[in-house]
C-alpha positions in Angstrom: 50.4 89.8 122.1 52.2 91.9 119.6 50.7 95.3 118.7 50.8 96.6 115.2 52.1 100.1 115.0 50.2 102.2 112.7 52.3 104.2 110.2 52.5 107.9 111.0 50.2 110.1 108.9 52.1 112.3 106.5 51.4 116.0 106.8 49.0 117.2 104.1 50.7 118.9 101.3 49.5 122.4 100.4 48.0 122.9 97.0 49.9 125.1 94.6 47.4 127.9 94.8 48.0 128.2 98.5 51.5 129.4 97.7 50.7 132.4 95.6 54.3 133.6 95.3 55.5 130.6 93.2 54.0 131.6 89.8 54.7 135.4 90.1 58.3 134.7 91.0 58.8 132.4 88.1 57.2 134.9 85.8 59.2 137.8 87.2 62.5 135.9 86.7 61.5 135.0 83.1 60.5 138.6 82.1 63.7 139.9 83.7 66.0 137.5 81.8 64.2 138.0 78.5 64.7 141.8 78.9 68.3 141.6 80.3 70.1 138.9 78.3 69.7 139.8 74.6 72.3 142.6 74.5 75.0 140.1 75.7 74.1 137.1 73.6 76.0 138.4 70.6 79.1 139.1 72.8 79.3 142.6 71.3 80.8 145.0 73.9 79.1 148.0 72.1 75.7 146.6 73.2 76.6 146.4 76.9 74.3 148.3 79.2 77.2 148.7 81.7 80.1 150.9 80.5 83.5 149.4 80.7 86.3 151.4 82.4 88.9 152.9 80.1 91.7 150.5 79.3 90.2 147.5 81.1 90.0 144.9 78.3 89.2 142.2 80.9 86.0 143.9 82.1 83.6 142.9 79.4 84.4 139.2 79.4 84.1 139.1 83.2 80.8 141.0 83.0 79.4 138.5 80.5 80.5 135.6 82.7 78.8 137.3 85.7 75.6 137.8 83.8 75.6 134.2 82.5 76.3 132.5 85.8 73.8 134.9 87.6 71.1 133.9 85.0 71.7 130.2 85.9 71.6 131.1 89.6 68.2 132.9 89.2 66.6 130.1 87.3 67.8 127.3 89.6 67.1 129.4 92.7 63.5 129.8 91.7 63.3 126.0 91.2 64.9 125.4 94.6 62.3 127.2 96.5 59.4 125.7 94.6 57.8 123.5 97.3 56.1 121.1 94.8 59.4 120.2 93.2 61.2 119.9 96.5 58.6 117.5 98.0 57.7 115.5 94.9 61.2 115.2 93.3 63.8 115.5 96.1 66.5 114.1 93.8 65.9 116.9 91.2 65.9 119.4 94.1 69.3 118.2 95.2 70.7 118.3 91.6 69.4 121.8 90.8 70.8 122.9 94.2 74.3 121.8 93.1 73.9 123.6 89.8 72.8 126.7 91.7 75.9 126.5 94.0 78.6 125.5 91.6 77.4 126.8 88.2 75.4 129.8 89.5 76.0 131.6 92.8 79.6 130.9 93.4 81.1 131.8 90.0 78.6 134.7 89.6 79.6 136.2 93.0 83.3 135.8 92.2 82.8 137.5 88.8 80.6 140.2 90.4 83.4 141.0 92.8 85.8 141.8 90.0 83.1 143.7 88.0 82.7 145.9 91.1 86.4 146.7 91.0 85.7 148.5 87.7 83.5 150.9 89.6 81.4 151.8 86.5 79.0 153.8 88.7 81.4 155.2 91.3 82.9 154.2 94.6 79.6 154.0 96.5 78.2 151.4 94.1 81.6 149.6 94.0 81.7 149.1 97.8 78.1 148.0 97.8 78.6 145.4 95.0 81.8 144.1 96.6 80.0 143.5 99.9 77.1 142.0 98.1 79.3 139.6 96.2 81.2 138.5 99.4 78.0 137.9 101.3 76.3 136.0 98.5 79.4 133.8 98.2 79.6 133.2 102.0 75.9 132.5 102.4 75.8 130.1 99.5 78.9 128.2 100.7 77.6 128.0 104.3 74.2 126.7 103.0 75.9 124.0 101.0 78.1 123.0 104.0 75.0 122.7 106.2 73.3 120.5 103.6 76.4 118.2 103.5 76.3 118.0 107.3 72.5 117.2 107.1 71.7 120.2 109.2 68.7 121.0 107.0 67.2 123.6 109.2 70.4 125.7 109.1 70.7 124.9 105.4 67.3 126.4 104.7 68.1 129.5 106.7 71.4 130.2 104.8 69.9 129.5 101.5 67.0 131.9 102.1 69.7 134.6 102.6 71.4 133.5 99.4 68.1 133.6 97.6 67.5 137.2 98.8 70.8 138.3 97.4 70.4 136.3 94.2 67.1 138.0 93.4 68.2 141.4 94.6 69.2 142.3 91.0 65.4 142.5 90.3 64.9 144.7 93.4 67.8 146.8 92.2 65.9 147.7 89.0 62.7 148.6 90.9 64.6 150.9 93.4 66.4 152.5 90.5 63.0 153.7 89.1 61.9 154.8 92.6 65.1 156.9 93.3 64.9 158.4 89.8 61.4 159.7 90.5 62.5 161.0 93.9 65.7 162.8 92.8 64.8 164.1 89.3 62.8 167.1 90.7 66.0 167.9 92.8 68.3 168.1 89.8 68.6 171.9 89.9 68.8 172.2 93.7 70.5 169.2 95.4 72.7 168.4 92.4 73.3 171.9 91.1 72.0 171.1 87.6 74.6 168.3 87.2 72.9 165.3 85.6 76.0 163.0 85.9 76.1 163.8 89.7 72.4 162.8 90.0 72.9 159.6 88.0 75.9 158.6 90.2 73.9 159.3 93.4 70.9 157.3 92.1 73.2 154.4 91.1 74.9 154.4 94.5 71.8 154.5 96.5 70.1 151.9 94.3 72.9 149.4 94.7 72.6 149.5 98.5 68.8 149.5 98.8 68.6 146.8 96.1 70.2 144.1 98.3 70.1 145.4 101.8 66.3 145.7 102.0 65.6 142.1 100.6 68.2 140.8 103.0 66.5 142.6 105.9 63.2 141.2 104.8 64.6 137.7 104.7 66.0 138.1 108.2 62.6 139.3 109.4 61.0 136.3 107.8 63.4 133.9 109.4 63.1 135.4 112.9 59.3 135.4 112.5 59.4 131.7 111.9 61.8 131.0 114.8 59.5 133.0 117.1 56.6 130.8 116.2 58.5 127.6 116.9 59.8 128.9 120.2 56.4 130.0 121.6 55.6 127.5 124.4 52.3 125.8 124.4 50.1 126.9 127.3 50.4 124.5 130.3 47.7 123.4 132.7 48.4 126.3 135.0 47.9 128.7 132.2 44.6 127.2 131.2 43.2 126.8 134.8 40.8 129.5 135.9 42.1 131.8 138.6 41.0 130.8 142.1 38.9 133.2 144.2 39.4 133.7 147.9 
């Protein structure tokens, strides 16, 4: 007699309201881009919020390219981590993933590397941005390679790191406000009354905390998830009551 194998039950999908970070992230990205993009839409170098180094005519076009590609990366990255889209429309998830990699993160990180060479905010910020660009490029490429190899667990881990660096520009703005509030009272003491010295210090510290802290948070999140999966289930010996003699 043949037995009919029942189809495996699919895991229940979580409702959107059980993932409370989805809507705030999308709103945060939208607000950030609405605020950040307008000065660059007219391609007027005089409207740039980042000063160009003297004699570097190449700087502004590369900066605009970096901002444009990074904007694409932020939008597609937010879509990539949206569980509903990933589960309901996997083909759309794959296509937006390719846009994120090839029209967002990779060209944005390459342009960001050259923007950092201009060192608009000093050598401390330049070193930070160079390292950020290299890591963002490497994490993204490695995540794409893992997807191509169908190693989706590793793909997810590398892309979470890429996501942390992609969104670090928002964290950067938040930390800039924090460090401004911290160091302004020290203008006359720590910085000897030199406002340019204080601004350079704030910019340098902000560039480091802006991406290092999100990346550390992402690593903590990943290790927390691995620890849960590695925890062994209690065996019979663990559940059995201790014998008395």
